[in-house]
C-alpha positions as CSV (number, residue, x, y, z in Angstrom):
1,M,2.4,-69.8,-8.5
2,K,3.2,-72.1,-11.7
3,K,4.5,-75.6,-11.6
4,Y,7.2,-77.0,-14.0
5,H,7.5,-80.9,-13.7
6,D,8.0,-81.3,-9.9
7,L,9.2,-77.6,-9.0
8,Y,6.9,-74.8,-7.9
9,V,7.8,-71.7,-9.5
10,I,6.8,-68.6,-6.8
11,G,7.3,-65.2,-7.7
12,I,8.1,-62.8,-5.0
13,D,8.5,-59.0,-5.3
14,H,10.3,-57.7,-2.2
15,G,8.6,-54.1,-1.7
16,Y,9.8,-51.9,0.9
17,G,6.3,-51.1,1.7
18,N,4.3,-54.5,0.7
19,M,5.4,-58.0,-0.1
20,K,3.7,-59.4,-3.4
21,T,3.3,-62.7,-5.0
22,A,1.0,-63.5,-7.9
23,N,-1.9,-63.9,-5.6
24,C,-1.3,-62.0,-2.2
25,C,0.2,-58.7,-1.1
26,F,0.8,-58.0,2.6
27,P,2.6,-55.4,4.6
28,T,6.2,-55.6,4.7
29,G,6.7,-55.4,8.7
30,V,8.1,-58.0,10.9
31,L,8.7,-58.2,14.9
32,K,10.6,-60.3,16.1
33,S,10.4,-61.8,19.7
34,E,11.6,-64.7,21.7
35,T,8.2,-65.5,23.4
36,E,4.6,-65.9,21.6
37,P,3.3,-62.8,21.0
38,V,-0.5,-61.9,22.2
39,F,-1.9,-61.9,18.8
40,T,-1.1,-65.1,16.5
41,G,-3.0,-64.1,13.4
42,D,-0.1,-63.5,11.0
43,L,2.6,-65.4,13.3
44,L,5.6,-67.5,11.8
45,V,7.8,-69.5,14.1
46,W,11.1,-70.6,12.6
47,D,14.5,-71.5,14.0
48,G,13.2,-71.0,17.8
49,H,12.0,-67.2,17.1
50,Y,8.6,-65.9,16.8
51,Y,7.8,-63.0,13.8
52,S,4.6,-61.4,13.8
53,I,3.9,-60.1,10.2
54,G,2.8,-57.1,9.1
55,V,3.9,-55.0,12.3
56,G,5.8,-51.9,11.7
57,H,7.2,-50.6,8.7
58,K,10.6,-51.3,7.2
59,E,13.3,-48.4,6.5
60,F,14.5,-48.0,3.2
61,T,17.8,-50.2,2.6
62,A,19.5,-50.6,-0.6
63,D,21.1,-54.0,0.6
64,K,18.0,-56.1,1.1
65,F,20.5,-59.3,1.8
66,N,22.0,-57.6,4.5
67,D,18.7,-57.8,6.3
68,E,17.1,-60.9,8.0
69,D,13.4,-59.8,7.9
70,Y,13.2,-60.0,4.0
71,Y,14.3,-63.8,4.5
72,V,11.5,-64.2,6.8
73,L,9.3,-62.4,4.6
74,T,10.2,-64.5,1.7
75,L,9.2,-67.7,4.1
76,V,5.8,-66.1,4.6
77,A,5.4,-65.3,0.6
78,I,6.1,-68.8,0.0
79,A,4.0,-70.0,2.5
80,R,0.8,-68.0,1.6
81,E,1.0,-69.3,-2.2
82,L,1.6,-73.0,-1.2
83,R,-1.6,-72.4,1.5
84,R,-3.8,-71.4,-1.7
85,E,-3.3,-75.2,-3.0
86,Q,-3.5,-76.7,0.3
87,I,0.4,-77.8,0.0
88,T,2.8,-77.7,2.9
89,E,5.8,-79.4,1.5
90,A,7.4,-78.5,-1.6
91,K,10.3,-78.0,-4.1
92,V,10.4,-74.4,-4.6
93,L,12.3,-71.8,-7.4
94,I,12.2,-68.4,-5.9
95,A,11.7,-66.0,-8.6
96,A,12.5,-62.2,-7.4
97,G,14.0,-59.0,-8.2
98,L,16.2,-55.9,-8.2
99,P,16.0,-52.5,-9.4
100,L,17.1,-51.9,-13.1
101,T,20.3,-50.5,-12.4
102,W,21.3,-52.4,-9.1
103,L,20.9,-55.7,-10.6
104,S,24.1,-56.4,-12.0
105,E,26.0,-55.5,-9.0
106,Q,23.7,-57.0,-6.5
107,R,22.0,-60.1,-8.2
108,A,24.8,-62.7,-7.1
109,D,24.3,-61.4,-3.4
110,F,20.8,-61.5,-3.3
111,K,20.7,-65.2,-5.1
112,H,23.0,-66.4,-2.3
113,Y,20.8,-64.7,0.5
114,L,17.5,-66.5,-1.0
115,L,19.6,-69.7,-1.3
116,Q,21.1,-69.5,2.2
117,H,18.8,-72.4,3.5
118,R,18.4,-75.1,0.9
119,E,15.6,-77.0,3.2
120,V,13.7,-74.8,5.7
121,S,10.9,-76.3,8.1
122,F,8.7,-73.6,9.8
123,T,5.1,-72.8,11.3
124,F,2.9,-70.1,9.7
125,R,-0.6,-69.5,10.7
126,N,-0.6,-72.9,12.8
127,T,0.5,-74.9,9.6
128,D,3.9,-76.7,9.5
129,Y,5.8,-76.3,6.3
130,H,8.6,-78.1,4.7
131,I,10.4,-76.7,1.9
132,K,13.2,-77.5,-0.3
133,I,14.4,-74.5,-2.1
134,A,15.8,-75.8,-5.6
135,S,17.2,-72.6,-7.0
136,A,16.7,-68.7,-7.4
137,E,16.4,-66.3,-10.1
138,V,16.8,-62.7,-9.8
139,Y,15.2,-60.5,-12.5
140,P,14.8,-56.6,-13.5
141,Q,12.0,-55.1,-11.2
142,G,9.8,-53.3,-13.3
143,F,10.7,-54.8,-16.7
144,A,9.3,-57.9,-15.1
145,A,5.7,-56.7,-15.1
146,V,5.4,-56.0,-19.0
147,A,7.6,-58.8,-20.2
148,E,5.0,-61.3,-21.2
149,Q,3.2,-57.8,-23.3
150,L,6.4,-56.7,-24.8
151,R,4.9,-57.5,-28.1
152,D,2.6,-54.4,-27.5
153,F,5.8,-52.0,-27.1
154,S,5.9,-50.9,-30.7
155,G,7.6,-47.5,-31.2
156,V,9.2,-45.6,-28.4
157,N,7.8,-46.1,-24.8
158,M,9.1,-45.0,-21.3
159,L,8.3,-47.6,-18.9
160,C,8.0,-46.3,-15.3
161,D,7.9,-48.5,-12.1
162,I,6.7,-46.6,-8.9
163,G,7.3,-48.6,-5.9
164,N,7.1,-47.6,-2.4
165,G,11.0,-46.7,-1.9
166,T,12.3,-46.6,-5.8
167,M,11.2,-45.4,-9.2
168,N,12.6,-47.3,-12.0
169,L,12.6,-46.0,-15.2
170,L,13.6,-47.7,-18.8
171,R,12.9,-46.8,-22.2
172,I,11.8,-49.6,-24.3
173,V,12.4,-49.0,-28.4
174,N,10.2,-51.5,-30.7
175,R,9.8,-54.2,-28.1
176,K,13.6,-54.0,-27.2
177,P,14.7,-52.5,-23.7
178,D,17.4,-50.2,-23.9
179,P,20.1,-50.8,-21.1
180,Q,21.7,-47.4,-21.8
181,R,18.3,-45.8,-20.7
182,M,17.2,-47.3,-17.4
183,F,17.4,-45.3,-14.5
184,T,16.6,-45.6,-10.5
185,E,15.8,-43.1,-8.2
186,K,15.0,-43.1,-4.4
187,Y,11.3,-41.1,-5.4
188,G,8.7,-43.9,-4.6
189,T,5.8,-43.4,-2.8
190,H,7.2,-43.3,0.6
191,Q,8.6,-40.0,-0.5
192,C,5.1,-38.7,-1.2
193,A,4.1,-39.8,2.4
194,L,6.5,-38.0,4.0
195,L,5.5,-34.8,2.1
196,I,1.7,-35.3,2.9
197,R,2.8,-35.9,6.7
198,E,5.1,-32.7,6.5
199,Q,2.3,-30.6,5.1
200,M,-0.4,-32.0,7.9
201,M,1.4,-31.0,10.5
202,K,2.6,-27.6,8.7
203,R,-0.8,-26.4,8.2
204,H,-3.1,-28.3,10.7
205,H,-1.1,-29.6,13.4
206,A,-2.0,-32.9,12.9
207,T,-0.7,-36.5,12.1
208,L,-2.6,-38.2,9.5
209,D,-3.2,-42.2,10.0
210,D,-1.7,-44.2,7.3
211,S,-4.7,-46.0,6.4
212,V,-6.7,-42.6,5.7
213,M,-3.7,-41.7,3.6
214,T,-3.5,-44.7,1.6
215,E,-7.3,-44.4,1.1
216,V,-6.9,-41.0,-0.5
217,L,-3.8,-42.0,-2.3
218,R,-5.9,-44.9,-4.1
219,K,-9.2,-43.5,-4.4
220,G,-8.8,-39.7,-4.6
221,T,-10.7,-39.1,-1.6
222,A,-11.7,-40.2,2.1
223,D,-14.0,-39.1,4.9
224,I,-12.0,-36.6,6.4
225,D,-12.2,-32.7,6.8
226,K,-12.1,-30.9,3.4
227,A,-9.6,-28.8,4.5
228,Y,-7.3,-32.0,5.4
229,L,-8.4,-33.7,2.6
230,Q,-7.2,-30.4,0.3
231,T,-3.6,-30.7,2.0
232,V,-3.4,-34.6,1.1
233,V,-4.4,-34.0,-2.5
234,S,-2.3,-30.8,-2.9
235,A,0.8,-32.9,-1.8
236,A,0.2,-35.9,-4.0
237,R,-0.4,-33.6,-6.8
238,E,3.0,-32.0,-5.9
239,Y,4.9,-35.4,-5.6
240,T,3.3,-36.7,-9.0
241,A,4.6,-33.4,-10.8
242,G,7.8,-34.4,-9.6
243,I,7.7,-37.6,-11.3
244,F,6.9,-36.1,-14.4
245,R,10.0,-33.6,-13.8
246,R,12.4,-36.7,-13.3
247,L,10.9,-38.4,-16.2
248,R,11.4,-35.1,-18.7
249,E,15.2,-35.2,-17.1
250,H,15.7,-38.7,-18.4
251,E,14.3,-37.3,-22.2
252,Y,10.5,-38.4,-21.7
253,D,8.4,-36.6,-24.3
254,P,4.8,-37.3,-24.1
255,K,4.5,-36.3,-27.8
256,L,7.2,-38.6,-29.2
257,M,6.6,-42.0,-26.8
258,K,3.9,-43.7,-24.7
259,L,4.3,-43.8,-21.1
260,Y,3.6,-47.2,-19.5
261,V,3.1,-47.2,-15.5
262,V,3.2,-50.2,-13.3
263,G,3.8,-50.5,-9.6
264,G,1.8,-49.0,-6.7
265,G,2.5,-45.6,-7.7
266,G,0.1,-45.9,-10.6
267,C,-3.1,-44.5,-8.5
268,L,-1.2,-41.6,-7.8
269,I,-0.8,-41.1,-11.6
270,R,-4.5,-41.8,-12.6
271,N,-5.8,-39.5,-9.7
272,F,-3.3,-36.8,-9.2
273,A,-1.1,-36.2,-12.5
274,D,-1.5,-33.5,-14.8
275,C,-0.9,-35.5,-18.4
276,D,-2.7,-36.6,-21.7
277,S,-4.4,-39.7,-20.2
278,S,-4.6,-40.9,-24.1
279,R,-0.8,-41.3,-23.9
280,V,-0.4,-42.9,-20.4
281,F,-1.1,-46.5,-19.6
282,I,-1.4,-47.6,-16.0
283,N,-1.3,-51.3,-15.0
284,E,-3.0,-51.4,-11.7
285,D,-2.5,-54.9,-10.8
286,I,0.1,-54.5,-7.9
287,C,0.9,-58.4,-8.4
288,A,2.2,-57.7,-11.9
289,T,5.8,-57.7,-11.1
290,A,5.7,-61.0,-9.5
291,K,3.7,-62.7,-11.9
292,G,6.3,-61.3,-14.5
293,Y,9.1,-62.9,-12.6
294,E,7.1,-66.2,-12.8
295,Y,6.9,-65.8,-16.3
296,M,10.7,-64.9,-16.7
297,A,11.4,-67.9,-14.5
298,L,9.6,-70.3,-16.6
299,M,11.3,-69.0,-19.7
300,T,14.5,-69.6,-18.1
301,L,13.6,-73.5,-17.2
302,R,12.3,-74.1,-20.7
303,R,15.3,-72.6,-22.3
304,S,17.5,-74.8,-19.9
305,G,15.3,-78.0,-20.4
306,G,14.4,-77.6,-16.5
307,A,17.6,-77.7,-15.3
308,V,18.4,-75.7,-11.9
């Protein structure tokens, strides 16, 4: 969260697996109920309804602005950032993003979605919040994560943003993004999870808990049977090979360009990919995109003299 005069700029990365702000990350799950649930640790109360946060998994949807859950998760993201500074009332600018090739078509709808209520009162974790949403800005996903470091992108570079739902690719030549060389594919880490589950059932007739799968993907290992571990590792290697196959389809050549990987899938490249590590740079800060949204929003505010 950044402050610009009386405005709090809060970057929010609306992921399919996790919501991220500059300082926190929490699962993209929402369970709505009409009565107060038994467990109230991460409970948001708004508009007469109860929302348990982090429960369940979101299905992939290309149009987030048609899903109420992402608005609820936006309120939670704002509350979690304000809570760090012990603030309960604030004037907020939401800085968010969309996949590269969807931005032009969906920006207006997503901005309207984020601005559907200019004043919002709700309760999160037994704390009351009153928020005035002054504005919302929507930026290119993935690119935001490197916008502040663009001076380092000399020569030819391929940016690869691997999220839970999508993989975004963008060529950057001598610090300038090439709008004719940007691509979005439905090949995020969820596809890796599906492949692992399929292989575990096929080979061992077993179901792997999500927490164990996540540990293997992040660390490369876990305290499970060696044969089970080998199956997970083999599937993860197959998935990362698929990433590089798609990269080559979009003219990636490791001998001619550097590869910059951002997003939660970076750990898979680190742990399982067969590549020249001297030509691949991995940003493992899962909050990097949300921080980038804040940076780009501040640049927008300064150019406009603070007008929102």
